[in-house]
NUKOLDREN-100313 format. One record per atom (N, C-alpha, C, O): y, z, x. Coordinates in pm, whole numbers, padded with zeros to 5 digits, always signed. Each point is the difference from the previous one (the first is absolute). Layout:
BEGIN
YZX...
This chain:
BEGIN
-14260-14142-09042+00026-00122+00073+00058+00038+00136+00081+00092+00011-00124-00164+00091+00048+00021+00136+00073-00124+00045-00059-00108+00007+00188+00120+00024+00083-00111+00046+00073+00045+00127+00099+00073-00011-00145-00113+00129+00053+00055+00124+00141-00046+00039+00068+00072+00073-00022-00187-00118+00128-00054+00046+00097-00016-00117+00028-00113-00041+00022+00221-00012+00086-00004-00119+00135-00067+00024+00057-00056-00093-00003+00060+00216+00134-00054+00026-00003-00143+00052+00106-00059+00022-00221+00002-00003-00012-00136+00051+00002-00102-00114-00026+00035-00115+00055-00159+00147-00003-00106-00101-00144-00028-00046-00023-00028-00117-00073+00035+00209-00142-00016-00032-00061+00139-00014+00006+00080+00094-00063-00051-00209-00053+00133-00028-00148-00008-00040-00030-00021-00117-00062+00037+00214-00142+00004-00036-00033+00131-00071+00068+00101+00022-00170-00102-00106-00039+00122-00070-00149+00001-00025-00065-00105-00004+00010+00225-00014-00140+00024-00035-00002+00096-00118+00089+00084-00013-00190-00095-00072-00014+00096-00110-00148+00021-00031-00085-00085+00026+00058+00202-00084-00136+00036-00041+00008+00078-00131+00088+00084-00017-00179-00113-00074-00008+00071-00128-00147+00033-00026-00089-00074+00041+00066+00185-00109-00137+00037-00034+00002+00075-00133+00098+00068-00033-00206-00080-00042-00009+00070-00127-00125-00038-00076-00099-00046+00058+00103+00065-00188-00111-00035-00087+00038-00118-00088+00116-00015-00038-00214-00068+00007+00020-00113-00090-00102+00010-00112-00114+00042+00022+00155-00080-00141-00090+00008-00116-00006-00137-00067+00102-00066-00016-00221+00025-00021-00020-00131-00060-00076+00013-00132-00102+00068-00008+00154-00133-00093-00069-00007-00129+00020-00142-00052+00114-00046-00015-00224-00023-00011+00009-00137-00049-00029-00001-00149-00115+00013-00044+00222-00029-00031-00015-00007-00145+00120-00069-00060+00106-00010+00062-00124-00037-00182+00109-00055-00080-00011+00067-00137-00110+00025-00049+00224+00002-00013-00002+00060-00134+00040-00103-00103+00103-00066+00013-00186+00052-00115+00027-00091-00111-00005+00082-00128-00105+00053-00036+00219-00043-00033+00009+00077-00124-00051+00143+00018-00065+00055-00089+00096+00007+00206-00038+00137+00027-00144+00019+00045-00045+00114+00015-00028-00223+00008-00140+00008+00044-00006-00041+00147+00044-00109+00036-00101+00196+00049-00011-00027+00144-00121-00090+00025-00111+00031-00044+00134-00141+00114-00106-00095+00033-00003-00017+00151+00100-00035+00062-00217+00062-00002-00018-00013+00144-00096-00110+00035-00036-00080-00086-00007+00075+00210-00092-00104+00047-00135+00007-00072-00065-00103-00018+00023+00224-00022-00129+00016-00066+00010-00008-00151-00102+00007-00069+00223-00022+00015+00018-00005-00145+00093+00110-00048+00083+00049+00076-00099-00011-00203+00087+00101-00061-00033+00138+00057-00116+00037+00012+00222+00038+00024-00016+00134+00057+00044+00104-00103+00087-00028-00082-00146+00147+00087+00045+00111-00084+00128+00057+00061-00004+00052+00111+00112-00060-00179+00134+00048+00036+00056-00068+00127+00107-00059-00008-00174+00066+00121+00047-00066+00123-00120-00041+00085-00103+00068+00000+00117-00177+00071-00107-00048+00087-00006+00086+00126+00098+00064+00036-00212-00064+00032-00014+00081+00121+00103-00042+00106+00039-00116+00010+00002+00214+00070+00095-00028+00108-00059+00048+00132-00102+00070+00003+00167-00110+00105-00046+00035+00134+00121+00045+00081+00106-00063-00007-00120+00170+00085+00107+00051+00085-00051+00006+00143-00113+00042+00025+00197-00086+00071-00042-00001+00141+00123+00014+00090+00114-00008-00046-00139+00027+00174+00104+00008+00100+00056-00139+00027-00074-00099-00005+00203+00091+00032+00063-00126+00038+00106+00026+00106+00060+00107+00004-00038-00204+00081+00101+00011+00105+00062-00137+00024-00061-00103-00028+00182+00104+00082+00067-00125+00035+00073+00021+00131+00075+00097+00017-00096-00188+00076+00065+00002+00131+00073-00132+00017-00049-00104-00042+00166+00110+00104+00071-00125+00019+00123+00015+00085+00029+00108+00053+00043-00217-00041+00122-00001+00077+00069-00133-00013-00048-00091-00067+00160+00081+00133+00075-00124-00007+00124+00005+00085+00014+00084+00089+00078-00175-00119+00123-00013+00076+00115-00025-00097-00005-00092-00082+00110+00174+00094+00123-00020-00076+00105-00059+00093+00017+00048+00112+00051-00152-00157+00110-00060+00074+00127+00038-00073+00026-00048-00111+00054+00135+00173+00121+00051-00065+00104-00111-00013+00036-00063+00099+00012+00040-00222+00104-00099-00027+00137+00066-00008+00097-00051+00055-00089+00164-00125+00121+00081-00007-00044+00145+00018-00117+00026+00028+00211+00068-00042-00036+00141+00017-00104+00045-00101-00084+00084+00032+00087-00138-00153-00092+00043-00106-00106-00105-00038-00098+00035-00065+00114-00159+00102-00090-00108-00041-00081-00051+00119+00055-00023+00109-00185+00004-00130-00088-00052+00105-00098-00099-00061-00032+00005-00118-00016-00096+00202-00104-00096-00038-00131+00053+00055-00013+00019+00120-00085+00004-00207-00131+00049+00042-00091-00121+00016-00040-00064-00098+00007+00033+00224-00077-00120+00028-00082+00023+00125+00060+00000+00107-00182+00018-00108-00090+00017-00114-00032+00147-00021+00046+00086+00075-00124-00058-00177-00063+00130-00019-00148-00027-00024-00035-00084-00083-00051+00154+00155-00145-00018-00013-00060+00136-00032+00026+00099+00069-00107-00093-00175-00066+00125-00042-00149-00026-00019-00041-00108-00043-00039+00210+00077-00143-00005-00031-00031+00115-00093+00022+00116+00034-00074-00147-00151-00037+00101-00099-00150+00019+00005-00077-00096-00002+00036+00222+00010-00140+00039+00009-00032+00087-00121+00070+00098-00025-00174-00133-00050-00036+00075-00119-00149+00032+00001-00081-00082+00043+00048+00200-00090-00140+00041-00007-00066-00031-00133-00112+00044-00024+00179-00119-00064-00060-00035-00129-00117-00095+00018+00011-00099+00073-00121+00129-00138-00118-00087+00009+00013-00124-00088-00047-00107+00036+00111+00123-00152+00005-00110-00096+00119-00092+00020+00021-00092-00079+00059+00115+00183+00122-00077+00018+00009-00050+00144-00042+00070+00092+00096-00187-00074+00021-00052+00135+00144+00023+00042+00069-00093+00042-00023+00219-00054+00140+00034+00025+00035+00002+00149+00119+00005+00033-00215-00009+00056+00031-00004+00143+00045-00142+00034-00076-00095-00015+00201+00082+00060+00051-00134+00028+00122+00005+00090+00063+00105+00017-00032-00218+00041+00116-00018+00084+00112-00062-00083-00025-00089-00081+00149+00137+00100+00113-00050-00079+00115-00034+00094+00035+00079+00088+00024-00196-00107+00117-00044+00074+00117-00007-00097-00016-00046-00113+00135+00092+00156+00116-00006-00087+00127-00013+00083+00000+00022+00121+00108-00057-00189+00132-00011+00061+00102+00026-00109-00032-00006-00119+00156+00036+00158+00101+00023-00102+00129+00055+00059+00019+00002+00122+00067+00040-00211+00126+00063+00039-00011+00150-00015-00065+00049-00092+00129+00025+00184-00002+00147-00002+00143+00048-00015+00088-00042+00075-00065+00131-00172+00132+00063-00018-00014+00145+00038-00081+00072-00058+00158-00026+00155-00003+00139+00044+00106+00078-00074+00119-00032+00009-00160+00135-00083+00093+00078-00084+00089+00093+00079+00119+00009-00029-00172+00060+00127+00080+00098+00074-00037+00003+00146-00104-00053+00040+00187+00114+00038-00028+00012+00145+00017+00141+00044-00019+00031+00117
Protein backbone atom coordinates (compact mmCIF):
# COMPACT_ATOMS: atom_id res chain seq x y z
CA UNK A 1 0.00 0.00 0.00
CA UNK A 2 1.22 3.49 -0.85
CA UNK A 3 0.03 6.36 1.38
CA UNK A 4 1.94 9.60 0.69
CA UNK A 5 0.61 11.82 3.51
CA UNK A 6 0.87 9.81 6.74
CA UNK A 7 0.90 12.85 9.09
CA UNK A 8 -2.03 14.69 7.53
CA UNK A 9 -5.68 14.44 8.61
CA UNK A 10 -6.62 13.37 5.04
CA UNK A 11 -4.63 10.31 3.96
CA UNK A 12 -5.10 9.14 0.35
CA UNK A 13 -3.80 5.66 -0.47
CA UNK A 14 -3.29 3.26 -3.39
CA UNK A 15 -2.84 -0.51 -3.34
CA UNK A 16 -2.18 -3.35 -5.76
CA UNK A 17 -2.38 -7.13 -5.29
CA UNK A 18 -1.63 -9.97 -7.69
CA UNK A 19 -1.70 -13.74 -7.51
CA UNK A 20 -3.56 -16.87 -8.51
CA UNK A 21 -7.24 -17.64 -7.98
CA UNK A 22 -8.82 -21.09 -8.03
CA UNK A 23 -12.48 -21.87 -8.64
CA UNK A 24 -14.38 -25.09 -8.09
CA UNK A 25 -18.17 -25.18 -8.25
CA UNK A 26 -19.50 -28.06 -6.24
CA UNK A 27 -21.58 -28.95 -3.24
CA UNK A 28 -21.08 -32.03 -1.08
CA UNK A 29 -24.08 -34.04 0.06
CA UNK A 30 -23.37 -37.03 2.32
CA UNK A 31 -19.76 -37.10 1.05
CA UNK A 32 -20.76 -37.06 -2.65
CA UNK A 33 -19.47 -34.14 -4.78
CA UNK A 34 -22.13 -32.66 -7.06
CA UNK A 35 -21.22 -30.06 -9.69
CA UNK A 36 -22.96 -28.27 -12.54
CA UNK A 37 -22.73 -31.40 -14.73
CA UNK A 38 -23.90 -33.79 -12.00
CA UNK A 39 -22.09 -36.19 -9.67
CA UNK A 40 -18.27 -35.98 -9.83
CA UNK A 41 -15.71 -38.68 -8.96
CA UNK A 42 -14.09 -37.50 -5.68
CA UNK A 43 -14.01 -33.78 -6.71
CA UNK A 44 -15.41 -31.69 -9.54
CA UNK A 45 -13.05 -30.05 -12.04
CA UNK A 46 -11.42 -26.80 -10.97
CA UNK A 47 -9.85 -23.87 -12.79
CA UNK A 48 -6.80 -21.77 -11.81
CA UNK A 49 -5.92 -18.38 -13.34
CA UNK A 50 -4.14 -15.09 -12.71
CA UNK A 51 -5.96 -12.43 -10.69
CA UNK A 52 -5.16 -8.87 -9.68
CA UNK A 53 -6.78 -6.06 -7.73
CA UNK A 54 -6.04 -2.34 -7.99
CA UNK A 55 -7.61 0.33 -5.88
CA UNK A 56 -7.38 3.27 -3.59
CA UNK A 57 -9.28 5.54 -1.32
CA UNK A 58 -9.19 8.21 1.34
CA UNK A 59 -8.80 7.88 5.12
CA UNK A 60 -9.98 10.73 7.32
CA UNK A 61 -8.05 10.56 10.58
CA UNK A 62 -10.31 10.90 13.65
CA UNK A 63 -7.73 10.12 16.35
CA UNK A 64 -4.11 8.95 16.28
CA UNK A 65 -5.20 5.33 15.74
CA UNK A 66 -8.77 5.59 14.35
CA UNK A 67 -9.74 6.75 10.85
CA UNK A 68 -12.87 6.81 8.70
CA UNK A 69 -12.29 5.20 5.29
CA UNK A 70 -14.60 6.98 2.87
CA UNK A 71 -14.52 5.83 0.10
CA UNK A 72 -12.45 2.88 -1.05
CA UNK A 73 -12.74 1.78 -4.68
CA UNK A 74 -11.21 -1.48 -5.99
CA UNK A 75 -11.23 -3.16 -9.39
CA UNK A 76 -10.74 -6.92 -9.37
CA UNK A 77 -9.51 -8.56 -12.57
CA UNK A 78 -9.67 -12.34 -12.99
CA UNK A 79 -8.61 -14.61 -15.82
CA UNK A 80 -11.17 -17.32 -14.97
CA UNK A 81 -13.30 -18.28 -17.96
CA UNK A 82 -16.17 -19.77 -15.99
CA UNK A 83 -16.52 -16.90 -13.52
CA UNK A 84 -17.43 -13.24 -13.82
CA UNK A 85 -14.99 -12.30 -11.04
CA UNK A 86 -13.84 -9.09 -12.78
CA UNK A 87 -15.79 -6.34 -11.05
CA UNK A 88 -15.75 -2.94 -9.42
CA UNK A 89 -16.22 -2.73 -5.63
CA UNK A 90 -17.04 0.28 -3.45
CA UNK A 91 -16.61 0.16 0.33
CA UNK A 92 -16.29 2.30 3.44
CA UNK A 93 -15.56 1.66 7.09
CA UNK A 94 -13.47 2.32 10.15
CA UNK A 95 -9.70 1.77 10.22
CA UNK A 96 -7.76 0.94 13.40
CA UNK A 97 -4.00 1.47 13.17
CA UNK A 98 -2.09 -0.94 15.43
CA UNK A 99 1.34 0.67 15.45
CA UNK A 100 3.30 3.63 14.18
